[in-house]
C-alpha positions in Angstrom: 109.2 120.4 78.2 110.7 116.8 78.0 110.2 114.3 80.8 113.8 114.5 81.7 113.7 118.3 81.8 110.7 118.3 84.1 112.2 115.8 86.4 115.5 117.7 86.6 113.6 121.0 87.1 112.4 119.7 90.4 115.8 118.7 91.5 117.1 122.3 91.4 117.5 124.4 94.6 114.1 124.6 96.2 113.0 121.3 94.9 114.1 117.7 95.5 117.9 117.1 95.7 119.2 115.5 92.5 120.3 112.2 94.3 116.8 111.3 95.1 115.8 110.6 91.4 116.6 107.3 89.7 115.7 106.2 86.2 114.7 102.6 85.4 116.2 103.0 81.9 118.5 105.6 80.2 116.8 108.3 78.1 116.7 108.0 74.4 118.5 110.2 72.0 115.7 112.8 72.1 116.2 113.2 75.8 112.9 111.5 76.7 112.1 108.3 78.6 109.3 106.0 77.7 109.1 104.7 81.2 110.4 106.5 84.3 110.4 105.1 87.8 111.1 107.9 90.4 112.3 106.7 93.8 112.3 109.3 96.5 114.3 108.7 99.7 112.0 110.2 102.2 114.8 110.9 104.7 116.9 112.8 102.2 114.2 114.5 100.4 112.2 115.8 103.3 111.8 119.5 104.2 114.9 121.6 103.8 114.8 122.4 107.5 116.0 118.8 108.3 119.7 118.4 108.8 121.9 116.3 106.5 124.2 115.4 109.3 122.4 114.2 112.4 123.4 112.4 115.6 122.0 109.2 114.1 124.3 109.3 111.0 127.3 110.9 112.7 130.6 109.0 112.7 130.0 106.5 115.6 133.8 106.7 116.6 133.2 110.4 117.5 130.1 109.5 119.6 132.0 107.2 121.8 135.0 109.4 122.1 135.5 111.3 125.5 138.0 113.8 126.8 137.5 114.0 130.6 139.9 117.0 131.0 137.4 119.1 129.2 134.3 117.2 130.1 131.0 118.2 132.0 132.8 119.6 135.0 134.6 122.0 132.9 131.4 123.0 131.0 129.7 123.6 134.5 132.8 125.7 135.6 132.4 127.9 132.5 128.8 128.4 133.3 129.7 129.3 136.9 132.2 131.9 135.6 129.5 133.5 133.6 127.2 133.5 136.6 129.8 135.3 138.7 130.3 137.9 135.9 126.5 138.6 136.1 126.7 139.2 139.8 125.3 135.8 141.0 126.2 135.3 144.6 128.5 132.3 145.3 130.5 131.2 148.4 133.7 132.0 146.4 134.9 134.8 144.1 136.3 132.9 141.2 136.7 129.5 139.5 140.1 127.8 140.1 140.7 125.6 137.1 142.9 122.8 138.5 141.6 120.4 135.9 144.2 121.1 133.2 147.9 121.6 133.0 147.6 125.2 131.7 150.6 126.8 133.4 150.1 130.4 132.2 146.4 130.4 133.0 147.5 129.6 136.6 149.8 132.6 136.9 153.2 131.4 135.6 155.1 134.1 133.8 156.5 133.4 130.3 160.3 132.9 129.9 161.6 136.3 128.6 164.0 134.7 126.0 161.1 132.8 124.4 158.8 135.7 124.1 161.5 138.0 122.8 162.5 135.5 120.0 158.8 135.0 119.1 158.3 138.8 119.1 161.1 139.3 116.6 160.1 136.7 114.2 156.6 138.2 114.1 157.7 141.9 114.1 161.0 142.4 112.2 161.1 146.1 113.2 162.1 144.9 116.7 165.5 144.0 115.3 166.3 147.7 115.6 165.6 147.8 119.4 168.9 148.1 121.3 167.4 146.6 124.5 167.1 143.1 122.7 170.2 141.2 123.0 172.3 139.9 120.1 171.7 136.3 120.9 167.9 136.7 120.7 168.3 138.5 117.4 170.6 135.8 116.1 168.0 133.0 117.0 165.2 134.9 115.4 167.2 135.6 112.3 168.1 131.9 111.9 164.5 130.9 112.2 163.3 133.5 109.7 166.0 132.5 107.1 164.6 129.0 107.4 161.2 130.1 106.1 160.2 130.9 102.6 160.2 134.7 102.0 161.7 135.2 105.5 158.2 135.3 106.9 156.4 133.3 109.6 153.4 133.7 107.5 154.6 131.2 104.8 154.0 127.5 104.7 156.8 125.3 105.8 157.7 121.8 104.8 155.2 119.4 106.2 157.6 118.0 108.8 158.7 121.5 109.7 161.4 124.1 109.2 164.6 122.3 108.4 166.9 124.3 110.6 164.6 123.8 113.5 164.6 120.0 112.9 168.3 120.3 112.9 168.3 122.0 116.2 166.0 119.4 117.7 168.2 116.6 116.5 171.3 118.3 118.1 169.3 118.8 121.3 168.4 115.2 121.6 171.8 114.1 120.8 173.3 116.2 123.6 170.6 115.2 126.0 171.3 111.5 125.4 175.1 111.7 125.8 176.1 111.9 122.1 173.8 109.2 120.7 173.1 110.4 117.1 169.9 111.9 116.1 168.9 112.4 112.4 166.9 115.6 111.5 165.0 113.6 108.9 163.5 111.5 111.7 162.1 114.7 113.5 158.7 115.8 112.7 157.5 119.2 114.2 153.9 119.1 115.3 150.9 121.0 116.8 151.9 120.2 120.4 152.9 116.7 121.1 149.2 115.7 120.7 149.3 116.4 117.0 152.2 114.0 116.5 150.7 111.4 118.7 147.4 111.5 116.7 149.2 111.4 113.3 151.1 108.2 114.3 148.1 106.5 116.0 146.3 107.0 112.7 148.8 104.7 111.0 147.5 101.7 113.0 143.9 102.0 111.9 143.9 98.6 110.3 142.1 95.3 110.7 144.4 92.3 111.0 142.8 88.9 110.5 139.4 90.4 111.3 140.6 92.1 114.5 141.1 95.7 115.3 144.7 97.0 116.2 145.2 97.3 120.0 146.9 100.2 121.8 148.2 99.5 125.3 147.8 102.5 127.6 148.5 102.9 131.4 145.7 103.2 133.8 145.4 105.9 135.0 146.0 107.4 131.6 146.0 110.7 129.8 142.6 111.0 128.1 144.2 112.1 124.7 145.0 108.4 124.2 141.5 107.0 124.9 139.9 109.8 122.9 142.3 109.2 119.9 141.9 105.4 120.1 138.1 105.8 119.9 138.4 108.3 117.0 140.6 106.0 114.9 138.5 102.9 115.7 141.4 101.1 117.6 141.0 98.9 120.6 142.2 100.3 124.0 144.2 97.7 126.0 144.5 98.8 129.6 147.4 98.0 131.9 147.2 99.1 135.5 149.9 101.0 137.3 150.5 99.8 140.8 149.4 102.5 143.3 150.9 100.7 146.2 154.4 101.0 144.7 154.2 104.7 143.8 152.3 104.0 140.6 155.1 101.6 139.4 154.9 99.7 136.2 154.8 96.0 136.8 155.8 93.7 133.8 153.5 90.9 135.1 150.6 93.4 134.6 151.8 94.1 131.1 151.8 90.4 130.3 148.3 89.9 131.8 147.0 92.8 129.7 148.5 91.8 126.3 147.5 88.0 126.8 143.8 89.1 127.5 143.8 91.6 124.7 144.8 89.1 122.0 141.3 87.4 122.5 139.7 90.5 120.9 142.3 92.5 119.0 145.9 92.5 117.8 148.1 94.6 120.2 150.5 96.6 118.2 151.4 99.9 120.3 152.6 100.3 123.9 152.2 103.8 125.2 154.4 104.8 128.2 154.1 108.2 129.8 157.2 109.2 131.8 157.1 111.2 133.9 153.4 110.1 134.4 150.3 111.9 133.8 148.1 112.0 135.9 150.2 110.0 138.4 153.4 111.9 138.6 155.7 108.9 138.8 159.2 108.7 137.2 160.4 105.4 135.8 163.7 104.0 136.8 166.2 102.9 134.2 165.8 99.3 135.2 162.1 99.6 134.7 162.5 101.1 131.2 164.8 98.2 130.3 162.2 95.7 131.4 159.5 97.6 129.4 161.7 97.6 126.3 162.3 93.9 126.6 158.6 93.2 126.9 157.8 95.3 123.9 160.4 93.4 121.8 159.1 90.1 122.9 155.5 91.0 122.1 156.4 93.0 118.9 155.0 96.3 120.0 155.7 99.8 118.6 156.7 102.0 121.7 155.2 105.4 122.1 157.3 107.2 124.7 155.3 110.3 125.9 158.2 112.3 127.5 156.7 115.8 127.5 157.4 116.3 131.3 161.1 115.3 131.0 162.1 118.7 132.7 159.6 118.2 135.5 161.5 115.9 138.0 161.1 116.9 141.7 162.0 113.8 143.6 165.7 113.9 144.7 166.1 110.1 144.2 164.6 110.2 140.6 166.1 111.0 137.2 164.8 111.2 133.7 166.0 108.5 131.4 164.9 108.8 127.7 163.5 105.7 126.1 165.7 106.3 123.1 168.9 106.4 125.2 168.1 103.3 127.1 167.0 101.4 124.0 170.2 102.3 122.0 172.5 101.5 125.0 170.9 98.0 125.4 172.3 97.3 121.9 170.8 94.9 119.3 168.2 93.6 118.9 166.6 96.3 121.0 168.3 99.2 119.3 166.6 98.2 116.1 163.1 98.5 117.5 160.4 100.8 116.2 159.7 103.7 118.5 158.5 107.3 118.6 159.1 109.8 121.3 157.3 113.0 122.0 158.1 116.5 123.4 156.2 119.7 123.8 156.5 123.3 124.7 153.3 123.2 126.7 154.9 121.6 129.9 158.4 121.6 131.5 159.4 125.0 132.6 158.0 126.7 129.5 154.2 126.2 129.9 153.5 127.6 126.5 150.3 125.6 126.1 148.4 127.8 123.6 151.3 128.2 121.2 151.0 124.6 120.3 154.5 123.5 119.5 155.8 119.9 119.7 157.9 117.3 118.0 158.2 113.6 117.5 161.4 111.6 116.9 160.7 108.5 114.8 163.1 105.5 115.2 163.6 102.5 112.9 160.3 103.0 111.0 160.1 101.1 107.7 161.0 103.6 104.8 157.8 102.9 102.9 155.7 103.4 106.1 157.5 106.6 106.8 156.7 107.9 103.4 153.1 107.2 104.0 153.3 109.1 107.3 154.8 112.1 105.6 152.1 111.9 102.9 149.4 111.8 105.6 150.8 114.9 107.4 151.3 116.8 104.1 147.5 116.9 103.8 147.6 119.1 106.9 150.1 121.4 105.2 152.3 122.2 108.2 152.1 122.8 112.0 152.0 126.4 113.2 155.2 128.3 112.4 154.9 130.1 115.8 154.8 126.7 117.6 157.8 125.6 115.5 159.7 128.7 116.6 158.8 128.1 120.3 160.2 124.5 120.0 163.4 126.1 118.6 163.7 128.2 121.7 163.5 125.1 123.9 166.1 123.1 122.0 168.4 126.1 121.2 168.1 127.9 124.5 170.8 130.4 125.7 174.1 129.0 126.5 176.6 130.0 129.2 178.4 133.2 128.1 175.5 134.5 126.0 173.9 137.8 127.0 170.5 136.1 127.7 171.8 133.2 129.7 171.7 134.5 133.2 168.1 135.7 133.1 167.0 132.6 131.3 168.6 130.2 133.7 167.2 132.2 136.7 163.7 132.1 135.3 163.9 128.4 134.4 165.3 127.5 137.8 162.7 129.6 139.7 159.9 127.9 137.9 161.1 124.4 138.5 162.0 125.0 142.2 158.6 126.5 142.8 156.9 123.5 141.1 159.0 121.2 143.4 157.8 123.1 146.5 154.2 122.9 145.2 154.5 119.1 144.5 155.6 118.6 148.2 152.9 120.9 149.5 150.1 119.1 147.6 151.3 115.6 148.6 151.7 116.6 152.3 148.3 118.3 152.4 146.2 115.7 150.8 147.7 113.0 153.0 146.5 115.0 156.1 142.8 114.7 154.8 140.5 112.1 156.4 140.3 109.0 154.1 143.0 110.3 151.6 146.2 108.8 150.4 148.4 110.5 147.8 151.6 109.1 146.4 154.6 111.6 146.1 154.4 113.8 143.1 157.7 112.8 141.7 157.4 114.6 138.4 155.0 116.1 135.9 152.4 118.6 137.1 149.6 116.7 138.8 148.5 114.8 141.9 146.2 111.8 141.7 145.1 111.1 145.3 142.8 108.3 146.3 140.0 109.0 148.7 137.3 107.0 150.5 133.7 108.0 150.5 131.0 107.2 153.2 128.2 104.9 152.0 125.7 107.8 152.3 127.8 109.8 149.7 127.8 106.9 147.3 124.1 106.5 147.7 123.6 110.2 147.1 125.8 110.0 143.9 123.7 107.1 142.7 120.4 109.1 143.2 122.0 112.0 141.3 122.9 109.8 138.4 126.6 110.4 138.9 129.7 108.3 139.6 130.8 108.8 143.2 134.1 110.5 142.3 132.2 112.8 139.7 129.6 113.6 142.5 132.3 114.6 144.9 134.1 116.8 142.2 130.7 118.5 141.3 130.1 119.2 145.0 133.6 120.7 145.3 133.1 122.9 142.3 129.7 124.2 143.4 130.8 125.0 146.9 134.3 126.3 146.4 134.8 127.0 142.7 137.7 124.5 142.5 137.6 122.5 139.3 139.3 119.0 139.2 138.8 115.9 137.1 137.3 112.8 138.5 139.6 109.7 138.4 137.0 107.8 136.3 138.0 110.0 133.4 141.5 108.7 133.5 140.7 105.1 134.5 141.0 103.5 138.0 140.6 100.2 139.7 137.0 99.1 140.3 135.9 100.3 143.8 138.5 103.0 144.1 137.9 106.8 143.8 140.5 109.4 142.7 140.7 112.8 141.1 143.5 114.6 139.2 144.4 118.1 140.2 147.2 120.3 138.9 149.9 121.6 141.2 150.0 124.8 139.0 148.4 127.5 141.0 151.1 129.9 142.3 152.3 129.0 145.9 150.1 131.5 147.8 147.1 130.7 145.5 147.8 127.0 146.0 147.8 127.4 149.8 144.5 129.1 149.7 143.1 126.4 147.3 144.2 123.6 149.6 142.7 125.3 152.6 139.4 125.7 150.9 139.6 122.0 149.9 140.3 121.0 153.4 137.3 122.8 154.7 135.1 121.4 151.9 136.2 117.9 152.6 135.5 118.1 156.4 132.0 119.5 155.7 131.4 116.9 153.0 132.4 114.0 155.3 130.4 115.4 158.1 127.3 115.7 155.9 127.4 112.2 154.6 128.7 110.2 157.7 
C-alpha cells in the first residue's frame, strides 16, 4: 500500500477525519510522497464522542441573544405543570400563563368566518356542505385559485400568493382613506416577526468600522433585542416616559441617537404603536414629530402596528405611520419605511397560525431585489398563515351572509378586552406600592411596583434581580406566570412586570384576586 493510501485509510469513517491531515509537498505521479508531515488537530481529531459544535465554538451572537417572554420563568412554569400532572400538591390547581399574548390559550374563541375559510381551503369536500355560506366559499375558492394546482400544499411565490397581496394592498388603501398601496410592496410572512427579522437582517453591515444601530423603545418587545443580537447589530435604547402615560419624547430620541453615534451608526428607528408592553397609543402629533426626527437623522422607520385593532381608550385613535407620512407631503412622503401587521393579535388572536405581512415603502429597487432574493431562500411563508391574513383583510362586508355573525364576534372580543383593560388598570392601582398607567391599547399592562429593602436583599441572596425574584415567588405560590420588567428594559432602580389582559373576564377576576392576596402576603413577609 502506498504512503498516500495508508494515510487516507485512517481518514475514513472510524479513523481520523480527512481534514486533520496535511502534506508538506504534493505526491509524485506514482501516488507516493518522499516526505510527509502529518499534523493532527487534537481538538478535531479526538474521540468520536466529542461534539463538533460546542458552546465554546457556537455563534457568539446566539449566546448573547435573550427572549424574556419565553425565559426561565416560563421554563419553570412548564415544570410546575408537569408536577401538577403527576399529582404534586400545590396551593393552586393550574398555571396561568399571563406571560405571553396567546389569546386562544387564554380561552378566546376563534372567529367563525376565519375557521370556515381555512377549513375549506384545506378540505375541498366541504364546498358541498350547505351549512357553509356562499361568501365563505367564494373567499376560499379565490385563495385556492391563487395557488399552484389549487392546493394549499404547493409552494407560493416567496412574497406570497398574489391575490392575497392584492387584497392586503386594498385593505391598507381603504384603512388609510384612499392613499394608494401597491401589491408589489407587500410581503406575506410568518407572523409579523418573520418580516421584521427579514428586514433587520438587511442592516447587518459595518459602516466606517462601526456596527449598524437599531433604536428601540424601552420598555421594548424582546423580539427586537433578540434579533438585534442575532444579526450582530447594536441596540440603541430610547426611554418612554412613564410619567406621561408612556409617551414618546423627541428630546429623548435626540439624546439616544447622539450618544449612540459614539459607538455605532444608527440606521433604524423602531416604533411600536399601540405599545407592547406598555399599551400606549401615539397621537397623530407625536407621530408627525417622530417622522420629522427620523427624516433629520436619516433613519429607516419600522412601524410595528400589529395591535392596530386593539384601541380601548375613548380619547385615543390609531393613526398608521404610512398615512401620516404621506399626508405630511414631501420630503417625508419619500422616506423609507416598513409597517407590520399580524393575525396573532387584534380581535383574531390566531397566534399559532403564523400569518403576517409587511408593506415596504420607498426602498431602493436594487435593495428590494436583494430582500426578495433573501426571502426566496426560505421558499415561502405558510400558506395557511397567508390564507388567515386574507380573512383579516378581506373580511365579510355588510350585506354578505357571514357579516352579522362576524361583526358580532369581533365586537364582543374587542369590548371584552376593553373591560379587561380597565379592570387590570384599576386593580393594580389598588395594590400597595403599585402604579399602573391606563391600558390604552394592545393586550398588556406594565405596572411599576416598589419593593421593601428586605425583599431586595432576599433577591440578591437568591442570585436574582428583584423583579425576577418577585415574579418567581408569584409563580411558585399562585401559578401565575408573568414576565419581569428587566426582560423588556426599565429605568435603573425601578421594577415592573408585564402581564396580559387575556384571561377571560371571570378568570381574570380570579387571577387578580390571587395576585392581590399574594402581594399582601409578600409585603407582610418582607416589611
